[in-house]
PDB file of N, CA, C and O in Angstrom:
ATOM      1  N   MET A   1      57.025-132.474  -4.381  1.00  0.00           N
ATOM      2  CA  MET A   1      57.877-131.427  -4.458  1.00  0.00           C
ATOM      3  C   MET A   1      58.732-132.377  -3.320  1.00  0.00           C
ATOM      4  O   MET A   1      58.182-133.095  -2.485  1.00  0.00           O
ATOM      5  N   ILE A   2      60.425-132.185  -3.511  1.00  0.00           N
ATOM      6  CA  ILE A   2      61.610-132.706  -2.626  1.00  0.00           C
ATOM      7  C   ILE A   2      62.010-131.812  -1.552  1.00  0.00           C
ATOM      8  O   ILE A   2      62.186-130.637  -1.876  1.00  0.00           O
ATOM      9  N   GLY A   3      62.269-132.285   0.213  1.00  0.00           N
ATOM     10  CA  GLY A   3      62.706-131.843   0.637  1.00  0.00           C
ATOM     11  C   GLY A   3      64.498-131.749  -0.001  1.00  0.00           C
ATOM     12  O   GLY A   3      64.909-132.444  -0.931  1.00  0.00           O
ATOM     13  N   GLU A   4      65.177-130.930   0.615  1.00  0.00           N
ATOM     14  CA  GLU A   4      66.813-130.486   0.116  1.00  0.00           C
ATOM     15  C   GLU A   4      66.779-131.921   1.005  1.00  0.00           C
ATOM     16  O   GLU A   4      66.854-132.950   0.333  1.00  0.00           O
ATOM     17  N   ALA A   5      66.644-132.097   2.856  1.00  0.00           N
ATOM     18  CA  ALA A   5      67.587-133.109   3.302  1.00  0.00           C
ATOM     19  C   ALA A   5      66.769-134.596   2.686  1.00  0.00           C
ATOM     20  O   ALA A   5      67.150-135.648   3.200  1.00  0.00           O
ATOM     21  N   GLU A   6      65.593-134.684   1.533  1.00  0.00           N
ATOM     22  CA  GLU A   6      65.527-135.986   1.236  1.00  0.00           C
ATOM     23  C   GLU A   6      66.511-135.978   0.056  1.00  0.00           C
ATOM     24  O   GLU A   6      67.065-137.062  -0.128  1.00  0.00           O
ATOM     25  N   LEU A   7      66.770-135.209  -0.594  1.00  0.00           N
ATOM     26  CA  LEU A   7      67.639-134.871  -1.768  1.00  0.00           C
ATOM     27  C   LEU A   7      69.163-135.525  -1.221  1.00  0.00           C
ATOM     28  O   LEU A   7      69.672-136.609  -1.505  1.00  0.00           O
ATOM     29  N   GLU A   8      69.623-134.524  -0.412  1.00  0.00           N
ATOM     30  CA  GLU A   8      71.083-134.817   0.196  1.00  0.00           C
ATOM     31  C   GLU A   8      71.344-136.166   0.675  1.00  0.00           C
ATOM     32  O   GLU A   8      72.467-136.662   0.774  1.00  0.00           O
ATOM     33  N   ALA A   9      69.675-137.021   1.116  1.00  0.00           N
ATOM     34  CA  ALA A   9      70.259-138.420   1.516  1.00  0.00           C
ATOM     35  C   ALA A   9      69.447-138.986   0.443  1.00  0.00           C
ATOM     36  O   ALA A   9      68.489-139.625   0.879  1.00  0.00           O
ATOM     37  N   GLY A  10      69.514-138.956  -0.473  1.00  0.00           N
ATOM     38  CA  GLY A  10      69.340-139.865  -1.729  1.00  0.00           C
ATOM     39  C   GLY A  10      68.656-140.655  -1.861  1.00  0.00           C
ATOM     40  O   GLY A  10      68.829-141.685  -2.512  1.00  0.00           O
ATOM     41  N   LYS A  11      66.894-140.028  -0.718  1.00  0.00           N
ATOM     42  CA  LYS A  11      65.471-140.614  -1.282  1.00  0.00           C
ATOM     43  C   LYS A  11      65.071-140.149  -2.354  1.00  0.00           C
ATOM     44  O   LYS A  11      64.094-140.881  -2.508  1.00  0.00           O
ATOM     45  N   HIS A  12      65.074-139.338  -3.421  1.00  0.00           N
ATOM     46  CA  HIS A  12      64.366-138.421  -4.622  1.00  0.00           C
ATOM     47  C   HIS A  12      63.951-140.113  -5.568  1.00  0.00           C
ATOM     48  O   HIS A  12      64.184-140.936  -6.453  1.00  0.00           O
ATOM     49  N   PRO A  13      63.867-140.061  -5.443  1.00  0.00           N
ATOM     50  CA  PRO A  13      63.125-141.489  -6.828  1.00  0.00           C
ATOM     51  C   PRO A  13      64.148-141.836  -7.940  1.00  0.00           C
ATOM     52  O   PRO A  13      64.543-142.939  -8.316  1.00  0.00           O
ATOM     53  N   GLY A  14      64.513-140.411  -8.422  1.00  0.00           N
ATOM     54  CA  GLY A  14      65.307-140.135  -9.725  1.00  0.00           C
ATOM     55  C   GLY A  14      66.597-139.871  -8.948  1.00  0.00           C
ATOM     56  O   GLY A  14      67.214-140.865  -9.333  1.00  0.00           O
ATOM     57  N   TYR A  15      67.191-139.431  -8.374  1.00  0.00           N
ATOM     58  CA  TYR A  15      68.641-139.174  -8.139  1.00  0.00           C
ATOM     59  C   TYR A  15      69.578-140.085  -8.017  1.00  0.00           C
ATOM     60  O   TYR A  15      70.703-139.598  -7.906  1.00  0.00           O
ATOM     61  N   GLY A  16      69.514-141.413  -7.996  1.00  0.00           N
ATOM     62  CA  GLY A  16      70.192-142.226  -8.398  1.00  0.00           C
ATOM     63  C   GLY A  16      70.780-142.521 -10.217  1.00  0.00           C
ATOM     64  O   GLY A  16      71.742-143.070 -10.755  1.00  0.00           O
ATOM     65  N   LYS A  17      69.779-141.923 -10.572  1.00  0.00           N
ATOM     66  CA  LYS A  17      69.264-142.467 -11.979  1.00  0.00           C
ATOM     67  C   LYS A  17      70.217-141.595 -12.762  1.00  0.00           C
ATOM     68  O   LYS A  17      71.028-141.788 -13.668  1.00  0.00           O
ATOM     69  N   ALA A  18      69.712-140.339 -11.909  1.00  0.00           N
ATOM     70  CA  ALA A  18      70.614-138.991 -12.459  1.00  0.00           C
ATOM     71  C   ALA A  18      72.016-138.678 -12.621  1.00  0.00           C
ATOM     72  O   ALA A  18      72.698-137.979 -13.370  1.00  0.00           O
ATOM     73  N   MET A  19      72.229-139.621 -11.432  1.00  0.00           N
ATOM     74  CA  MET A  19      73.597-139.421 -11.182  1.00  0.00           C
ATOM     75  C   MET A  19      74.547-140.424 -12.037  1.00  0.00           C
ATOM     76  O   MET A  19      75.650-140.163 -12.519  1.00  0.00           O
ATOM     77  N   ASN A  20      73.915-141.486 -12.088  1.00  0.00           N
ATOM     78  CA  ASN A  20      74.251-142.358 -12.824  1.00  0.00           C
ATOM     79  C   ASN A  20      74.304-142.131 -14.554  1.00  0.00           C
ATOM     80  O   ASN A  20      74.590-143.111 -15.241  1.00  0.00           O
ATOM     81  N   VAL A  21      74.183-141.574 -14.833  1.00  0.00           N
ATOM     82  CA  VAL A  21      73.413-140.823 -16.203  1.00  0.00           C
ATOM     83  C   VAL A  21      74.728-139.725 -16.162  1.00  0.00           C
ATOM     84  O   VAL A  21      75.302-139.408 -17.204  1.00  0.00           O
ATOM     85  N   GLN A  22      75.099-139.228 -14.932  1.00  0.00           N
ATOM     86  CA  GLN A  22      76.050-138.354 -15.313  1.00  0.00           C
ATOM     87  C   GLN A  22      77.726-139.383 -15.137  1.00  0.00           C
ATOM     88  O   GLN A  22      78.682-139.429 -15.911  1.00  0.00           O
ATOM     89  N   GLU A  23      77.597-139.791 -14.364  1.00  0.00           N
ATOM     90  CA  GLU A  23      79.143-141.031 -14.075  1.00  0.00           C
ATOM     91  C   GLU A  23      78.854-141.480 -15.207  1.00  0.00           C
ATOM     92  O   GLU A  23      79.750-141.026 -15.919  1.00  0.00           O
ATOM     93  N   GLN A  24      78.151-142.108 -15.873  1.00  0.00           N
ATOM     94  CA  GLN A  24      78.441-143.030 -17.282  1.00  0.00           C
ATOM     95  C   GLN A  24      78.972-141.657 -18.399  1.00  0.00           C
ATOM     96  O   GLN A  24      79.648-142.205 -19.269  1.00  0.00           O
ATOM     97  N   ALA A  25      78.943-140.936 -18.529  1.00  0.00           N
ATOM     98  CA  ALA A  25      79.358-139.275 -19.606  1.00  0.00           C
ATOM     99  C   ALA A  25      80.344-138.983 -19.038  1.00  0.00           C
ATOM    100  O   ALA A  25      81.130-138.469 -19.833  1.00  0.00           O
ATOM    101  N   MET A  26      80.964-139.073 -17.465  1.00  0.00           N
ATOM    102  CA  MET A  26      82.224-138.822 -17.944  1.00  0.00           C
ATOM    103  C   MET A  26      83.413-139.306 -17.981  1.00  0.00           C
ATOM    104  O   MET A  26      84.510-138.763 -18.103  1.00  0.00           O
ATOM    105  N   ARG A  27      82.872-141.134 -17.783  1.00  0.00           N
ATOM    106  CA  ARG A  27      83.161-142.110 -18.045  1.00  0.00           C
ATOM    107  C   ARG A  27      83.940-142.569 -19.846  1.00  0.00           C
ATOM    108  O   ARG A  27      84.734-143.290 -20.449  1.00  0.00           O
ATOM    109  N   LEU A  28      82.932-141.472 -19.952  1.00  0.00           N
ATOM    110  CA  LEU A  28      82.982-141.423 -22.195  1.00  0.00           C
ATOM    111  C   LEU A  28      83.898-140.942 -22.281  1.00  0.00           C
ATOM    112  O   LEU A  28      84.250-140.090 -21.466  1.00  0.00           O
ATOM    113  N   SER A  29      85.017-141.504 -23.849  1.00  0.00           N
ATOM    114  CA  SER A  29      85.930-141.093 -24.316  1.00  0.00           C
ATOM    115  C   SER A  29      85.973-139.521 -24.794  1.00  0.00           C
ATOM    116  O   SER A  29      84.902-138.917 -24.736  1.00  0.00           O
ATOM    117  N   ARG A  30      86.864-138.979 -25.154  1.00  0.00           N
ATOM    118  CA  ARG A  30      86.465-137.310 -25.920  1.00  0.00           C
ATOM    119  C   ARG A  30      85.640-137.581 -26.513  1.00  0.00           C
ATOM    120  O   ARG A  30      84.512-137.113 -26.356  1.00  0.00           O
ATOM    121  N   PRO A  31      86.005-138.544 -27.501  1.00  0.00           N
ATOM    122  CA  PRO A  31      85.277-138.458 -29.221  1.00  0.00           C
ATOM    123  C   PRO A  31      84.255-138.618 -28.571  1.00  0.00           C
ATOM    124  O   PRO A  31      83.388-137.779 -28.819  1.00  0.00           O
ATOM    125  N   ASP A  32      83.976-139.436 -27.757  1.00  0.00           N
ATOM    126  CA  ASP A  32      82.189-139.971 -27.443  1.00  0.00           C
ATOM    127  C   ASP A  32      81.846-138.892 -26.734  1.00  0.00           C
ATOM    128  O   ASP A  32      81.067-138.232 -27.423  1.00  0.00           O
ATOM    129  N   LYS A  33      82.086-138.260 -25.449  1.00  0.00           N
ATOM    130  CA  LYS A  33      81.804-137.029 -25.160  1.00  0.00           C
ATOM    131  C   LYS A  33      81.201-136.154 -26.001  1.00  0.00           C
ATOM    132  O   LYS A  33      79.989-135.962 -25.897  1.00  0.00           O
ATOM    133  N   LEU A  34      82.171-135.313 -27.222  1.00  0.00           N
ATOM    134  CA  LEU A  34      81.632-134.514 -28.052  1.00  0.00           C
ATOM    135  C   LEU A  34      80.434-134.962 -28.664  1.00  0.00           C
ATOM    136  O   LEU A  34      79.485-134.179 -28.684  1.00  0.00           O
ATOM    137  N   ARG A  35      80.307-136.175 -29.205  1.00  0.00           N
ATOM    138  CA  ARG A  35      79.154-136.628 -29.573  1.00  0.00           C
ATOM    139  C   ARG A  35      77.761-136.816 -29.261  1.00  0.00           C
ATOM    140  O   ARG A  35      76.784-136.710 -30.003  1.00  0.00           O
ATOM    141  N   LEU A  36      77.838-137.134 -27.950  1.00  0.00           N
ATOM    142  CA  LEU A  36      77.193-137.127 -26.892  1.00  0.00           C
ATOM    143  C   LEU A  36      76.892-135.596 -27.179  1.00  0.00           C
ATOM    144  O   LEU A  36      75.900-135.218 -27.802  1.00  0.00           O
ATOM    145  N   MET A  37      77.862-134.762 -26.652  1.00  0.00           N
ATOM    146  CA  MET A  37      76.639-133.454 -26.523  1.00  0.00           C
ATOM    147  C   MET A  37      76.887-132.590 -28.288  1.00  0.00           C
ATOM    148  O   MET A  37      77.241-131.416 -28.182  1.00  0.00           O
ATOM    149  N   GLU A  38      76.773-132.947 -29.294  1.00  0.00           N
ATOM    150  CA  GLU A  38      76.142-132.961 -30.282  1.00  0.00           C
ATOM    151  C   GLU A  38      74.848-133.263 -30.740  1.00  0.00           C
ATOM    152  O   GLU A  38      74.265-132.710 -31.672  1.00  0.00           O
ATOM    153  N   ALA A  39      74.435-134.173 -30.029  1.00  0.00           N
ATOM    154  CA  ALA A  39      73.564-134.923 -29.914  1.00  0.00           C
ATOM    155  C   ALA A  39      72.101-134.751 -29.490  1.00  0.00           C
ATOM    156  O   ALA A  39      70.981-134.993 -29.938  1.00  0.00           O
ATOM    157  N   LEU A  40      72.897-133.997 -27.967  1.00  0.00           N
ATOM    158  CA  LEU A  40      71.798-133.461 -27.249  1.00  0.00           C
ATOM    159  C   LEU A  40      71.794-131.683 -27.412  1.00  0.00           C
ATOM    160  O   LEU A  40      70.872-130.903 -27.170  1.00  0.00           O
ATOM    161  N   TRP A  41      72.890-131.462 -27.805  1.00  0.00           N
ATOM    162  CA  TRP A  41      72.064-129.608 -28.976  1.00  0.00           C
ATOM    163  C   TRP A  41      71.136-130.044 -29.812  1.00  0.00           C
ATOM    164  O   TRP A  41      70.115-129.357 -29.776  1.00  0.00           O
ATOM    165  N   ALA A  42      71.108-131.153 -30.735  1.00  0.00           N
ATOM    166  CA  ALA A  42      70.618-130.843 -31.766  1.00  0.00           C
ATOM    167  C   ALA A  42      69.173-131.271 -31.235  1.00  0.00           C
ATOM    168  O   ALA A  42      68.143-130.697 -31.588  1.00  0.00           O
ATOM    169  N   ASP A  43      69.219-132.387 -30.311  1.00  0.00           N
ATOM    170  CA  ASP A  43      67.421-132.216 -29.080  1.00  0.00           C
ATOM    171  C   ASP A  43      67.388-130.936 -28.843  1.00  0.00           C
ATOM    172  O   ASP A  43      66.740-130.225 -29.611  1.00  0.00           O
ATOM    173  N   LEU A  44      67.980-130.439 -27.884  1.00  0.00           N
ATOM    174  CA  LEU A  44      67.429-129.146 -27.617  1.00  0.00           C
ATOM    175  C   LEU A  44      67.315-128.090 -27.873  1.00  0.00           C
ATOM    176  O   LEU A  44      67.001-127.127 -27.173  1.00  0.00           O
ATOM    177  N   THR A  45      67.765-128.240 -29.776  1.00  0.00           N
ATOM    178  CA  THR A  45      67.582-126.912 -30.756  1.00  0.00           C
ATOM    179  C   THR A  45      66.806-127.417 -31.701  1.00  0.00           C
ATOM    180  O   THR A  45      67.156-127.208 -32.863  1.00  0.00           O
ATOM    181  N   ALA A  46      65.723-128.103 -31.482  1.00  0.00           N
ATOM    182  CA  ALA A  46      64.791-128.878 -33.193  1.00  0.00           C
ATOM    183  C   ALA A  46      64.226-127.810 -33.105  1.00  0.00           C
ATOM    184  O   ALA A  46      64.392-126.928 -33.947  1.00  0.00           O
ATOM    185  N   ALA A  47      63.465-127.682 -32.093  1.00  0.00           N
ATOM    186  CA  ALA A  47      62.225-126.826 -31.808  1.00  0.00           C
ATOM    187  C   ALA A  47      62.760-125.211 -31.340  1.00  0.00           C
ATOM    188  O   ALA A  47      62.626-124.771 -30.198  1.00  0.00           O
ATOM    189  N   GLU A  48      63.476-124.349 -32.652  1.00  0.00           N
ATOM    190  CA  GLU A  48      64.094-123.439 -32.109  1.00  0.00           C
ATOM    191  C   GLU A  48      62.343-122.656 -31.531  1.00  0.00           C
ATOM    192  O   GLU A  48      62.379-121.973 -30.508  1.00  0.00           O
ATOM    193  N   GLU A  49      61.656-122.747 -31.895  1.00  0.00           N
ATOM    194  CA  GLU A  49      60.190-121.668 -31.291  1.00  0.00           C
ATOM    195  C   GLU A  49      59.886-121.665 -29.888  1.00  0.00           C
ATOM    196  O   GLU A  49      59.168-120.984 -29.155  1.00  0.00           O
ATOM    197  N   ALA A  50      60.698-122.687 -29.742  1.00  0.00           N
ATOM    198  CA  ALA A  50      60.038-123.492 -27.856  1.00  0.00           C
ATOM    199  C   ALA A  50      61.715-122.038 -27.045  1.00  0.00           C
ATOM    200  O   ALA A  50      61.855-121.926 -25.827  1.00  0.00           O
ATOM    201  N   PHE A  51      62.547-121.307 -27.953  1.00  0.00           N
ATOM    202  CA  PHE A  51      63.118-121.266 -26.786  1.00  0.00           C
ATOM    203  C   PHE A  51      62.996-119.053 -27.319  1.00  0.00           C
ATOM    204  O   PHE A  51      62.846-118.127 -28.115  1.00  0.00           O
ATOM    205  N   ASP A  52      63.122-119.344 -26.619  1.00  0.00           N
ATOM    206  CA  ASP A  52      62.832-117.071 -25.963  1.00  0.00           C
ATOM    207  C   ASP A  52      64.434-116.910 -26.057  1.00  0.00           C
ATOM    208  O   ASP A  52      65.343-117.591 -25.582  1.00  0.00           O
ATOM    209  N   SER A  53      64.430-115.985 -26.690  1.00  0.00           N
ATOM    210  CA  SER A  53      66.303-115.095 -25.914  1.00  0.00           C
ATOM    211  C   SER A  53      65.545-113.724 -25.111  1.00  0.00           C
ATOM    212  O   SER A  53      64.494-113.082 -25.120  1.00  0.00           O
ATOM    213  N   PRO A  54      66.846-113.783 -24.445  1.00  0.00           N
ATOM    214  CA  PRO A  54      66.175-112.489 -23.453  1.00  0.00           C
ATOM    215  C   PRO A  54      66.094-111.271 -24.329  1.00  0.00           C
ATOM    216  O   PRO A  54      66.565-111.030 -25.441  1.00  0.00           O
ATOM    217  N   SER A  55      65.526-110.736 -23.688  1.00  0.00           N
ATOM    218  CA  SER A  55      65.052-109.284 -24.220  1.00  0.00           C
ATOM    219  C   SER A  55      66.220-108.184 -24.575  1.00  0.00           C
ATOM    220  O   SER A  55      66.224-107.159 -25.257  1.00  0.00           O
ATOM    221  N   TRP A  56      67.072-108.778 -23.901  1.00  0.00           N
ATOM    222  CA  TRP A  56      68.691-107.853 -24.042  1.00  0.00           C
ATOM    223  C   TRP A  56      68.957-107.733 -25.724  1.00  0.00           C
ATOM    224  O   TRP A  56      69.308-106.845 -26.502  1.00  0.00           O
ATOM    225  N   HIS A  57      68.571-109.191 -25.808  1.00  0.00           N
ATOM    226  CA  HIS A  57      69.660-109.768 -26.742  1.00  0.00           C
ATOM    227  C   HIS A  57      69.644-109.305 -28.267  1.00  0.00           C
ATOM    228  O   HIS A  57      70.494-109.383 -29.155  1.00  0.00           O
ATOM    229  N   GLU A  58      68.349-108.793 -28.227  1.00  0.00           N
ATOM    230  CA  GLU A  58      68.320-108.176 -30.355  1.00  0.00           C
ATOM    231  C   GLU A  58      68.803-106.760 -29.824  1.00  0.00           C
ATOM    232  O   GLU A  58      68.925-106.024 -30.803  1.00  0.00           O
ATOM    233  N   ALA A  59      69.042-106.268 -28.951  1.00  0.00           N
ATOM    234  CA  ALA A  59      69.323-104.796 -28.921  1.00  0.00           C
ATOM    235  C   ALA A  59      70.882-104.814 -29.000  1.00  0.00           C
ATOM    236  O   ALA A  59      71.697-104.241 -29.722  1.00  0.00           O
ATOM    237  N   ALA A  60      70.996-105.990 -27.632  1.00  0.00           N
ATOM    238  CA  ALA A  60      73.166-106.009 -28.123  1.00  0.00           C
ATOM    239  C   ALA A  60      73.138-106.392 -29.340  1.00  0.00           C
ATOM    240  O   ALA A  60      74.199-106.005 -29.828  1.00  0.00           O
ATOM    241  N   LEU A  61      72.665-106.815 -29.949  1.00  0.00           N
ATOM    242  CA  LEU A  61      73.195-107.961 -31.804  1.00  0.00           C
ATOM    243  C   LEU A  61      73.224-106.181 -32.563  1.00  0.00           C
ATOM    244  O   LEU A  61      74.174-105.812 -33.254  1.00  0.00           O
ATOM    245  N   ARG A  62      72.136-105.370 -32.287  1.00  0.00           N
ATOM    246  CA  ARG A  62      71.740-104.154 -32.835  1.00  0.00           C
ATOM    247  C   ARG A  62      72.957-103.179 -32.592  1.00  0.00           C
ATOM    248  O   ARG A  62      73.383-102.377 -33.422  1.00  0.00           O
ATOM    249  N   GLU A  63      73.449-103.381 -31.307  1.00  0.00           N
ATOM    250  CA  GLU A  63      74.624-102.891 -30.929  1.00  0.00           C
ATOM    251  C   GLU A  63      75.892-102.864 -31.502  1.00  0.00           C
ATOM    252  O   GLU A  63      76.615-101.920 -31.820  1.00  0.00           O
ATOM    253  N   THR A  64      76.066-104.379 -31.594  1.00  0.00           N
ATOM    254  CA  THR A  64      77.623-104.955 -32.362  1.00  0.00           C
ATOM    255  C   THR A  64      77.217-104.604 -34.153  1.00  0.00           C
ATOM    256  O   THR A  64      77.997-104.252 -35.037  1.00  0.00           O
ATOM    257  N   GLU A  65      76.123-104.789 -34.217  1.00  0.00           N
ATOM    258  CA  GLU A  65      75.972-104.895 -35.614  1.00  0.00           C
ATOM    259  C   GLU A  65      76.396-103.169 -36.167  1.00  0.00           C
ATOM    260  O   GLU A  65      76.751-102.952 -37.326  1.00  0.00           O
ATOM    261  N   ALA A  66      76.295-102.214 -35.254  1.00  0.00           N
ATOM    262  CA  ALA A  66      76.326-100.596 -35.393  1.00  0.00           C
ATOM    263  C   ALA A  66      77.969-100.268 -35.582  1.00  0.00           C
ATOM    264  O   ALA A  66      78.388 -99.597 -36.526  1.00  0.00           O
ATOM    265  N   ARG A  67      78.813-100.831 -34.563  1.00  0.00           N
ATOM    266  CA  ARG A  67      79.839-100.866 -34.106  1.00  0.00           C
ATOM    267  C   ARG A  67      80.397-101.660 -35.170  1.00  0.00           C
ATOM    268  O   ARG A  67      81.237-102.420 -34.687  1.00  0.00           O
ATOM    269  N   VAL A  68      80.320-101.759 -36.019  1.00  0.00           N
ATOM    270  CA  VAL A  68      81.037-102.743 -37.083  1.00  0.00           C
ATOM    271  C   VAL A  68      80.676-102.587 -38.446  1.00  0.00           C
ATOM    272  O   VAL A  68      81.184-103.211 -39.378  1.00  0.00           O
ATOM    273  N   ALA A  69      79.542-101.504 -38.554  1.00  0.00           N
ATOM    274  CA  ALA A  69      78.915-101.495 -39.737  1.00  0.00           C
ATOM    275  C   ALA A  69      79.888 -99.379 -39.941  1.00  0.00           C
ATOM    276  O   ALA A  69      80.104 -98.680 -40.931  1.00  0.00           O
ATOM    277  N   ALA A  70      80.216 -99.128 -38.111  1.00  0.00           N
ATOM    278  CA  ALA A  70      80.886 -97.642 -38.406  1.00  0.00           C
ATOM    279  C   ALA A  70      82.506 -98.389 -38.039  1.00  0.00           C
ATOM    280  O   ALA A  70      83.486 -97.750 -37.653  1.00  0.00           O
ATOM    281  N   GLY A  71      82.473 -99.373 -38.196  1.00  0.00           N
ATOM    282  CA  GLY A  71      84.329 -99.512 -38.373  1.00  0.00           C
ATOM    283  C   GLY A  71      84.804 -99.522 -37.202  1.00  0.00           C
ATOM    284  O   GLY A  71      86.014 -99.316 -37.108  1.00  0.00           O
ATOM    285  N   GLU A  72      83.934 -99.784 -35.829  1.00  0.00           N
ATOM    286  CA  GLU A  72      84.648 -99.595 -34.502  1.00  0.00           C
ATOM    287  C   GLU A  72      84.493-101.199 -33.937  1.00  0.00           C
ATOM    288  O   GLU A  72      83.954-101.535 -32.883  1.00  0.00           O
ATOM    289  N   GLU A  73      85.017-101.935 -34.780  1.00  0.00           N
ATOM    290  CA  GLU A  73      84.232-103.435 -34.427  1.00  0.00           C
ATOM    291  C   GLU A  73      85.192-104.341 -35.280  1.00  0.00           C
ATOM    292  O   GLU A  73      85.609-103.814 -36.312  1.00  0.00           O
ATOM    293  N   GLN A  74      85.434-105.093 -35.122  1.00  0.00           N
ATOM    294  CA  GLN A  74      85.908-106.022 -36.757  1.00  0.00           C
ATOM    295  C   GLN A  74      85.034-107.541 -36.346  1.00  0.00           C
ATOM    296  O   GLN A  74      84.999-107.812 -35.146  1.00  0.00           O
ATOM    297  N   ARG A  75      84.723-107.978 -36.787  1.00  0.00           N
ATOM    298  CA  ARG A  75      84.232-109.595 -37.186  1.00  0.00           C
ATOM    299  C   ARG A  75      85.902-110.599 -36.898  1.00  0.00           C
ATOM    300  O   ARG A  75      87.010-110.308 -37.350  1.00  0.00           O
ATOM    301  N   LEU A  76      85.634-111.455 -36.259  1.00  0.00           N
ATOM    302  CA  LEU A  76      86.179-111.935 -35.858  1.00  0.00           C
ATOM    303  C   LEU A  76      85.956-114.036 -36.033  1.00  0.00           C
ATOM    304  O   LEU A  76      84.904-114.607 -35.746  1.00  0.00           O
ATOM    305  N   ASP A  77      87.141-114.709 -36.515  1.00  0.00           N
ATOM    306  CA  ASP A  77      86.454-115.910 -36.939  1.00  0.00           C
ATOM    307  C   ASP A  77      86.370-117.163 -35.085  1.00  0.00           C
ATOM    308  O   ASP A  77      86.767-116.942 -33.941  1.00  0.00           O
ATOM    309  N   TRP A  78      85.949-117.877 -35.466  1.00  0.00           N
ATOM    310  CA  TRP A  78      85.551-118.379 -34.057  1.00  0.00           C
ATOM    311  C   TRP A  78      87.209-118.676 -33.432  1.00  0.00           C
ATOM    312  O   TRP A  78      87.693-118.074 -32.473  1.00  0.00           O
ATOM    313  N   ASP A  79      87.643-119.347 -33.937  1.00  0.00           N
ATOM    314  CA  ASP A  79      89.243-120.151 -33.787  1.00  0.00           C
ATOM    315  C   ASP A  79      90.047-118.725 -32.931  1.00  0.00           C
ATOM    316  O   ASP A  79      90.546-118.690 -31.806  1.00  0.00           O
ATOM    317  N   GLU A  80      89.910-117.557 -34.059  1.00  0.00           N
ATOM    318  CA  GLU A  80      90.649-116.455 -33.531  1.00  0.00           C
ATOM    319  C   GLU A  80      89.594-115.325 -32.208  1.00  0.00           C
ATOM    320  O   GLU A  80      90.032-114.341 -31.611  1.00  0.00           O
ATOM    321  N   ALA A  81      88.565-115.759 -32.129  1.00  0.00           N
ATOM    322  CA  ALA A  81      87.695-115.261 -30.559  1.00  0.00           C
ATOM    323  C   ALA A  81      87.931-116.173 -29.700  1.00  0.00           C
ATOM    324  O   ALA A  81      87.708-115.812 -28.544  1.00  0.00           O
ATOM    325  N   LYS A  82      88.494-117.772 -29.893  1.00  0.00           N
ATOM    326  CA  LYS A  82      88.510-118.230 -28.144  1.00  0.00           C
ATOM    327  C   LYS A  82      90.228-118.134 -28.155  1.00  0.00           C
ATOM    328  O   LYS A  82      90.711-118.542 -27.099  1.00  0.00           O
ATOM    329  N   ARG A  83      91.166-117.695 -29.105  1.00  0.00           N
ATOM    330  CA  ARG A  83      92.393-117.148 -28.526  1.00  0.00           C
ATOM    331  C   ARG A  83      92.264-116.628 -28.020  1.00  0.00           C
ATOM    332  O   ARG A  83      92.495-116.780 -26.821  1.00  0.00           O
ATOM    333  N   ARG A  84      91.697-115.394 -28.645  1.00  0.00           N
ATOM    334  CA  ARG A  84      91.882-113.682 -27.783  1.00  0.00           C
ATOM    335  C   ARG A  84      91.397-114.548 -26.351  1.00  0.00           C
ATOM    336  O   ARG A  84      92.087-114.613 -25.334  1.00  0.00           O
ATOM    337  N   LEU A  85      90.346-115.046 -26.492  1.00  0.00           N
ATOM    338  CA  LEU A  85      89.587-114.880 -24.582  1.00  0.00           C
ATOM    339  C   LEU A  85      90.527-115.933 -24.014  1.00  0.00           C
ATOM    340  O   LEU A  85      90.664-115.777 -22.800  1.00  0.00           O
ATOM    341  N   ARG A  86      91.255-117.009 -24.535  1.00  0.00           N
ATOM    342  CA  ARG A  86      92.137-117.484 -23.883  1.00  0.00           C
ATOM    343  C   ARG A  86      93.821-116.950 -22.823  1.00  0.00           C
ATOM    344  O   ARG A  86      94.474-116.908 -21.780  1.00  0.00           O
ATOM    345  N   VAL A  87      93.584-116.584 -24.655  1.00  0.00           N
ATOM    346  CA  VAL A  87      95.232-114.961 -23.449  1.00  0.00           C
ATOM    347  C   VAL A  87      94.440-114.205 -21.953  1.00  0.00           C
ATOM    348  O   VAL A  87      94.913-114.236 -20.816  1.00  0.00           O
ATOM    349  N   ARG A  88      93.262-113.621 -22.336  1.00  0.00           N
ATOM    350  CA  ARG A  88      92.673-112.931 -21.554  1.00  0.00           C
ATOM    351  C   ARG A  88      91.978-114.151 -19.976  1.00  0.00           C
ATOM    352  O   ARG A  88      91.528-113.927 -18.852  1.00  0.00           O
ATOM    353  N   ALA A  89      92.104-114.691 -20.336  1.00  0.00           N
ATOM    354  CA  ALA A  89      92.341-115.685 -18.648  1.00  0.00           C
ATOM    355  C   ALA A  89      93.415-115.808 -18.283  1.00  0.00           C
ATOM    356  O   ALA A  89      93.646-116.416 -17.238  1.00  0.00           O
TER     357      ALA A  89
END
């Protein structure tokens, strides 16, 4: 385990490498960043069974489904949801 002082001083063996990867990613063009993000997401989600949903997630989904079924809530496509969220901010 590494101490906070060592990390801040850059003494951790992986410290420089991790920062280098981040710096490289920040220098990518927008299309390359999107391709990288998609590749990372595909890799992270390849084994869905490795991910545990939080305990509250199923209950929240059921509540939303019930509101939609009762006509109390409408489904939105992703573009409309993003637009509404941006207006709120």
